[in-house]
Structures are given as structure tokens and as C-alpha cells.
VEXDREN-2710 file (C-alpha; in Angstrom, 1 decimal):
% VEXDREN-2710
k/r/px/py/pz
1/UNK/40.3/-4.8/2.6
2/UNK/38.4/-5.5/5.9
3/UNK/37.4/-1.7/5.9
4/UNK/35.7/-2.5/2.3
5/UNK/34.2/-5.3/3.5
6/UNK/32.7/-3.8/6.5
7/UNK/31.3/-0.8/4.2
8/UNK/29.9/-3.1/2.1
9/UNK/28.2/-5.5/4.6
10/UNK/26.8/-2.4/5.9
11/UNK/25.2/-0.8/2.6
12/UNK/23.4/-4.4/2.2
13/UNK/22.2/-5.0/5.3
14/UNK/20.4/-1.2/5.8
15/UNK/17.4/-2.4/3.8
16/UNK/17.1/-5.3/6.0
17/UNK/16.9/-3.1/9.2
18/UNK/13.9/-0.9/7.3
19/UNK/12.2/-4.2/6.1
20/UNK/10.8/-5.1/9.5
21/UNK/8.2/-2.6/9.4
22/UNK/5.6/-2.3/6.9
23/UNK/5.1/0.1/4.7
24/UNK/2.2/2.5/5.0
25/UNK/1.5/1.8/1.3
26/UNK/0.3/-1.9/2.6
27/UNK/-2.1/-0.4/4.9
28/UNK/-3.5/1.9/2.1
29/UNK/-3.6/-0.8/-0.3
30/UNK/-5.8/-3.0/1.6
31/UNK/-8.2/0.4/2.7
32/UNK/-8.9/1.1/-0.8
33/UNK/-8.8/-2.6/-2.7
34/UNK/-9.9/-5.4/0.5
35/UNK/-11.9/-3.4/2.7
36/UNK/-15.0/-3.2/0.3
37/UNK/-14.9/-7.1/-0.1
38/UNK/-16.1/-7.6/3.5
39/UNK/-19.6/-5.2/3.2
40/UNK/-20.8/-7.7/0.6
41/UNK/-24.3/-9.8/1.6
42/UNK/-21.6/-13.2/1.1
43/UNK/-19.2/-12.0/3.3
44/UNK/-21.6/-10.4/5.7
45/UNK/-23.8/-13.6/5.9
46/UNK/-20.7/-16.4/6.2
47/UNK/-19.4/-14.0/9.5
48/UNK/-22.6/-14.0/10.8
49/UNK/-23.5/-17.6/10.3
50/UNK/-20.5/-18.3/11.8
51/UNK/-21.3/-16.3/15.0
52/UNK/-24.1/-18.0/15.4
53/UNK/-23.0/-21.4/14.7
54/UNK/-20.1/-21.0/17.2
55/UNK/-21.9/-18.7/20.1
56/UNK/-22.1/-21.7/22.3
57/UNK/-19.1/-23.6/21.9
58/UNK/-16.9/-24.0/24.9
59/UNK/-13.4/-23.4/24.8
60/UNK/-12.3/-26.6/25.7
61/UNK/-14.6/-27.4/22.5
62/UNK/-12.8/-24.8/20.6
63/UNK/-9.0/-26.3/21.6
64/UNK/-10.6/-29.6/20.6
65/UNK/-11.7/-28.0/16.9
66/UNK/-7.9/-26.5/16.5
67/UNK/-6.3/-29.3/17.3
68/UNK/-8.3/-31.1/15.0
69/UNK/-7.4/-28.3/12.4
70/UNK/-4.1/-28.8/13.0
71/UNK/-3.9/-32.5/12.7
72/UNK/-5.6/-32.7/9.1
73/UNK/-2.9/-30.4/7.6
74/UNK/-1.3/-32.2/5.0
75/UNK/-3.7/-35.4/5.5
76/UNK/-5.7/-36.5/2.9
77/UNK/-8.5/-36.4/5.3
78/UNK/-9.9/-33.1/6.2
79/UNK/-13.4/-33.1/7.2
80/UNK/-13.1/-29.8/9.2
81/UNK/-10.7/-28.3/6.7
82/UNK/-12.9/-28.5/4.0
83/UNK/-16.0/-27.7/5.8
84/UNK/-14.0/-24.3/5.2
85/UNK/-12.2/-24.5/1.8
86/UNK/-15.0/-25.6/0.0
87/UNK/-17.6/-22.7/0.7
88/UNK/-18.2/-20.3/-2.2
89/UNK/-16.9/-17.6/0.4
90/UNK/-13.4/-19.3/0.3
91/UNK/-13.9/-19.7/-3.5
92/UNK/-14.6/-15.7/-3.6
93/UNK/-11.5/-15.3/-1.7
94/UNK/-8.7/-17.5/-3.6
95/UNK/-10.3/-15.2/-6.7
96/UNK/-9.5/-12.1/-5.0
97/UNK/-5.9/-13.6/-4.4
98/UNK/-5.2/-14.8/-7.7
99/UNK/-6.7/-11.4/-9.3
100/UNK/-3.9/-9.3/-7.2
101/UNK/-1.2/-11.2/-9.1
102/UNK/1.0/-12.0/-6.5
103/UNK/0.3/-9.0/-4.0
104/UNK/-2.0/-10.8/-2.2
105/UNK/-0.9/-14.1/-0.2
106/UNK/-3.4/-15.4/1.5
107/UNK/-7.0/-13.9/3.3
108/UNK/-8.1/-15.5/6.5
109/UNK/-11.7/-14.0/8.0
110/UNK/-12.3/-14.9/11.1
111/UNK/-15.7/-14.6/13.5
112/UNK/-15.9/-12.9/16.6
113/UNK/-14.0/-15.9/18.5
114/UNK/-11.7/-15.7/16.2
115/UNK/-12.2/-19.1/14.5
116/UNK/-11.8/-19.6/10.7
117/UNK/-14.8/-18.6/8.5
118/UNK/-13.9/-18.7/5.0
119/UNK/-9.7/-18.8/3.5
120/UNK/-7.8/-18.2/0.5
121/UNK/-5.5/-20.8/1.2
122/UNK/-5.3/-23.3/4.2
123/UNK/-4.1/-22.1/7.5
124/UNK/-2.0/-24.2/9.6
125/UNK/-4.5/-23.7/12.6
126/UNK/-8.2/-23.1/12.8
127/UNK/-8.5/-20.6/16.1
128/UNK/-6.7/-17.5/15.6
129/UNK/-7.8/-15.9/18.5
130/UNK/-4.8/-16.4/20.5
131/UNK/-3.1/-13.7/17.7
132/UNK/-2.2/-10.4/16.9
133/UNK/-4.5/-10.2/13.8
134/UNK/-7.4/-11.0/16.2
135/UNK/-6.1/-9.5/19.2
136/UNK/-5.4/-6.1/18.2
137/UNK/-8.6/-5.8/15.7
138/UNK/-12.0/-7.7/16.9
139/UNK/-12.1/-6.9/20.4
140/UNK/-10.8/-3.2/20.1
141/UNK/-14.0/-2.3/18.1
142/UNK/-14.9/-1.4/14.4
143/UNK/-12.1/0.9/13.6
144/UNK/-9.1/-1.5/14.9
145/UNK/-6.8/-2.1/12.4
146/UNK/-2.9/-4.2/12.7
147/UNK/-0.1/-4.5/10.7
148/UNK/2.7/-7.0/11.4
149/UNK/6.1/-7.0/10.8
150/UNK/7.7/-8.0/7.8
151/UNK/8.6/-11.9/8.2
152/UNK/9.3/-14.7/6.0
153/UNK/6.5/-16.8/5.4
154/UNK/7.7/-20.4/5.4
155/UNK/4.8/-21.7/2.9
156/UNK/5.0/-19.4/0.1
157/UNK/8.7/-18.6/0.8
158/UNK/7.9/-15.1/0.7
159/UNK/8.3/-11.7/2.8
160/UNK/5.1/-11.0/4.0
161/UNK/3.2/-8.3/6.0
162/UNK/0.1/-9.4/7.4
163/UNK/-2.8/-6.5/7.9
164/UNK/-6.1/-6.6/9.8
165/UNK/-8.6/-4.8/10.7
166/UNK/-12.3/-5.4/12.5
167/UNK/-14.9/-6.5/10.2
168/UNK/-18.8/-4.4/10.6
169/UNK/-22.0/-5.1/10.4
170/UNK/-23.3/-3.1/7.5
171/UNK/-26.4/-1.8/8.7
172/UNK/-25.8/-1.6/12.3
173/UNK/-22.2/-0.8/12.2
174/UNK/-21.3/-3.1/15.0
175/UNK/-18.0/-5.1/14.9
176/UNK/-19.1/-9.0/13.4
177/UNK/-15.6/-10.5/13.1
178/UNK/-12.3/-9.6/11.5
179/UNK/-10.2/-10.3/8.5
180/UNK/-6.2/-10.8/8.2
181/UNK/-4.7/-9.6/4.4
182/UNK/-1.0/-11.7/3.6
183/UNK/0.7/-9.1/1.4
184/UNK/4.2/-10.0/-0.3
185/UNK/6.3/-7.3/1.1
186/UNK/8.2/-7.6/-1.8
187/UNK/5.6/-6.0/-4.3
188/UNK/5.7/-2.8/-2.5
END
């Protein structure tokens, strides 16, 4: 009996061990589906405007903005969050996420400092610059890409992979920001 229970437990645990790493199909999906969204005039203008707006923001001010964002999450008064979420580019991202029929769980667009430019849904923080989604992409150049391990996303209660990549200027090829696409791992 013990042997049967152990064998059964191992059969069910095997897929969980392999579930820690994203499937190559997830990266292929992002490359084939989402990359082009960030070469549009709307995306390019939004990222470049954020870069210009935040160019002289001190590290202290950046930390203050991040704290303000965190304090506003879940509150009725959300001026900083609203300034990002109510942009037309955020509306475009929400439309892309909705059109994916549950495959895309979130889209986060960051500027060259790791600050939120546009979002499909509210993030827990404003500054992504200290996280792998930023550190493994924008600072590493135009071809950089990063895929996280599969993790349970508390807000959606789904297993998610974040595939992130550097966004380049459509005219020059220079890095201008980065994007994270959250994917429902159960859809692959």
C-alpha cells in the first residue's frame, strides 16, 4: 500500500518539477505575437515621453514615487496610478490582453529607468528597475530577453511566466525601454 501511494505521489509530482521552467513555446508566442506592438508610433511615443519626463528624476524621488504608488494600490484616491492606467496606450494594452482570451495575464511597459509607462492592469509597484524583468533586459541591450520561472500569480490565482524583452527605437535600433508579458502557463 505504501509503495502504491509513493508511486502515485511521484507520478503527480513529476509535472510539477518540470513546471518550474517556461516552455519555449511561450517565448515563441511573445516573439510572434507581441513584439510588433511596441514598434508602433503609439508605443514608441509613450516610452520616449516617459524617458524624457524621468530623465532628471533623482533616485530619492524615484523611491518616493514607488512608495506613493504602493500606498495608492487598493485606495479610492489613486492619482499616480490613474496617470498611467488612464493613458490611451494602457487602453491599447488592455485590448491586447483581452483579445488573447486568457493567454496574456498582464503587460507592463517600462521606460529606460524601469518606471511604469503603460499597463494592462495595476502592478503592485511603480518602479520595476530592481527586478529581473528590467535588469535582465534593458541594461543588457537591444536583443536581451528574459523568461521567469513559472510562479503562482496571487492576484489572478494562475500559474504565470513573465517573458520580458528590450524595446528598441524603430528608427535607430537603440534601446529605449522594456516590456514584460505575463502569460498564463496553463494555456501552453
